[in-house]
C-alpha positions in Angstrom: -185.3 -105.3 -3.3 -187.3 -103.4 -0.4 -186.1 -105.9 2.0 -182.6 -105.2 0.6 -183.1 -101.7 1.0 -184.4 -102.2 4.6 -181.5 -104.4 5.7 -179.1 -101.9 4.2 -180.7 -98.8 6.2 -180.6 -101.2 9.6 -176.8 -101.8 8.8 -176.2 -98.1 8.3 -178.2 -97.2 11.5 -176.0 -99.9 13.4 -172.7 -98.3 12.1 -173.9 -94.8 12.9 -175.1 -95.9 16.7 -171.5 -97.7 16.9 -169.4 -94.8 15.7 -171.9 -92.4 18.3 -171.2 -94.9 21.1 -167.2 -95.1 20.1 -167.2 -91.4 20.1 -169.1 -90.8 23.4 -166.8 -93.3 25.1 -163.6 -91.5 23.6 -165.1 -88.0 25.1 -165.7 -89.8 28.4 -162.3 -91.2 28.6 -160.5 -88.0 27.7 -162.8 -86.2 30.3 -162.0 -88.8 32.7 -158.5 -88.5 32.3 -158.4 -84.8 32.2 -160.4 -85.2 35.6 -157.4 -87.3 36.9 -154.8 -84.9 36.0 -156.8 -81.9 37.5 -156.8 -84.1 40.8 -153.1 -85.1 40.8 -152.5 -81.4 40.2 -155.0 -80.3 42.8 -153.6 -82.7 45.7 -149.7 -81.6 44.7 -150.5 -77.9 44.4 -147.7 -75.6 46.4 -148.3 -71.9 47.2 -145.5 -69.9 48.5 -145.9 -66.7 50.7 -143.5 -64.1 52.1 -144.5 -63.5 55.9 -142.6 -60.9 58.0 -143.3 -60.4 61.8 -141.3 -58.0 64.1 -142.1 -59.9 67.5 -142.1 -63.1 68.8 -144.6 -64.7 71.1 -143.4 -63.4 74.3 -143.7 -59.7 72.6 -140.0 -59.3 72.3 -139.2 -57.3 69.4 -137.4 -59.4 66.9 -137.7 -59.4 62.7 -138.2 -62.3 61.0 -138.4 -62.7 57.1 -140.0 -66.1 56.1 -141.1 -67.9 52.8 -143.9 -70.4 53.9 -145.8 -72.9 52.1 -149.2 -72.7 52.2 -150.3 -75.1 49.6 -151.0 -78.7 49.9 -148.1 -80.1 48.1 -144.3 -79.6 48.5 -142.7 -76.6 46.5 -139.1 -77.1 44.7 -137.7 -73.6 45.0 -136.1 -72.8 41.7 -135.2 -69.1 42.4 -135.5 -66.2 44.7 -135.1 -62.8 44.6 -135.2 -59.9 47.2 -135.6 -55.9 46.3 -135.7 -53.0 48.1 -137.0 -50.0 46.2 -136.9 -51.9 43.0 -133.1 -52.8 43.3 -132.0 -56.6 43.8 -129.8 -57.8 46.3 -127.6 -60.7 46.5 -127.3 -61.1 50.5 -128.9 -59.8 53.6 -125.5 -58.1 54.4 -125.4 -56.0 51.2 -129.4 -55.4 51.8 -129.1 -54.1 55.3 -125.7 -51.9 54.5 -127.6 -49.9 51.7 -131.1 -49.8 53.4 -130.4 -49.5 57.1 -126.7 -48.5 58.0 -125.5 -52.2 59.2 -121.9 -52.7 59.5 -120.4 -55.8 59.2 -118.2 -56.9 62.4 -115.6 -59.6 62.3 -116.1 -62.4 64.8 -112.4 -61.6 66.2 -113.4 -57.7 66.6 -113.5 -56.5 70.2 -116.9 -55.1 69.3 -118.2 -58.6 68.2 -118.6 -59.4 71.8 -121.7 -57.0 72.1 -122.9 -57.3 68.4 -126.4 -58.5 67.7 -125.5 -61.1 64.6 -127.7 -60.6 61.4 -129.2 -64.0 61.0 -129.3 -65.0 57.4 -130.6 -68.0 55.3 -131.0 -69.1 51.7 -134.4 -70.3 50.1 -133.3 -71.0 46.7 -132.6 -74.5 45.6 -134.6 -76.1 48.6 -137.9 -78.0 48.8 -140.7 -76.7 51.2 -142.9 -79.2 52.5 -146.9 -78.3 53.0 -146.7 -76.1 56.1 -142.8 -75.6 56.3 -141.2 -72.2 56.7 -137.7 -71.1 55.7 -136.3 -68.1 57.4 -134.3 -66.0 55.3 -133.4 -62.7 57.7 -133.7 -62.7 61.3 -132.5 -59.7 63.5 -133.4 -59.3 67.3 -133.4 -55.9 68.6 -131.1 -55.3 71.5 -129.2 -52.0 73.0 -126.5 -51.7 70.5 -128.8 -52.0 67.2 -131.8 -49.7 68.1 -131.1 -47.3 65.0 -130.5 -50.3 62.4 -133.3 -52.4 63.8 -135.9 -49.8 63.3 -134.7 -48.7 59.9 -135.1 -52.4 58.6 -138.6 -52.4 60.3 -139.3 -49.3 58.5 -138.0 -49.9 55.2 -139.3 -53.6 55.0 -142.3 -52.1 53.4 -140.3 -51.0 50.4 -139.1 -54.4 50.2 -140.6 -56.9 47.6 -139.8 -60.4 46.6 -139.7 -62.6 43.4 -139.9 -66.3 43.5 -140.1 -69.4 41.1 -141.3 -72.7 42.4 -142.6 -75.9 40.9 -144.7 -78.9 42.4 -143.6 -82.5 42.2 -145.2 -82.9 38.9 -143.3 -80.0 37.3 -146.2 -77.5 37.4 -144.2 -73.7 37.9 -145.3 -70.8 39.3 -143.6 -67.4 38.9 -144.7 -64.9 41.7 -144.1 -61.3 42.8 -144.8 -60.7 46.4 -144.7 -58.4 49.4 -145.3 -59.2 52.9 -148.9 -57.4 52.5 -151.3 -60.1 51.7 -153.6 -57.5 49.8 -151.1 -57.2 47.3 -153.1 -57.4 43.5 -152.0 -60.9 42.1 -150.7 -62.1 45.6 -153.1 -65.2 45.2 -152.5 -65.7 41.5 -148.8 -66.4 40.6 -148.1 -66.6 37.0 -148.1 -70.2 35.7 -144.6 -70.8 33.4 -143.0 -73.7 31.6 -139.7 -73.2 33.4 -138.4 -70.6 35.9 -136.3 -68.0 34.4 -132.5 -67.8 35.7 -132.4 -64.3 37.9 -129.9 -61.9 36.8 -129.4 -61.2 40.7 -130.4 -64.1 42.8 -130.6 -63.8 46.6 -128.4 -66.5 48.1 -128.0 -65.7 51.7 
């Protein structure tokens, strides 16, 4: 009888040990899978910022508004918004007319010959590779546009931007940005499941 109880005790111990080993193996497997997912996410992580400069490398006064991917993975830009004094704008023409006194001049107009063009680009719907930059406003200073250029150079401090972008593994972030890197939250965009559709997207 004592031998029977001893054998049953050994069997129970072996079963408990096997169950413990299985649980540990499962935990290790889950942790390994989680670590692999984190590794993949880290290696595909995009990070978008707005950068603005008002002079080129030669020191010429030249306003450029760019979105740059400073992360390590490509960024799919799902939406992009530009605000001046809290109001969204659809295009650079609309924005500069309201903020800075810009006037649209037709290419066939006699004034066009001496008119500094406003160069605009779109950001929404593109893919930015790591280190790649996309320009959305470019306005060079010339004799004909000093007042408008100066106004834009000043009013850019009143501009903000909202951008939603996703990685190649469909992790998405929504960020509210300014050109100043010290803006609260600049380094911590909100992670979202899907990008919202903006009421007034900036298109060009």
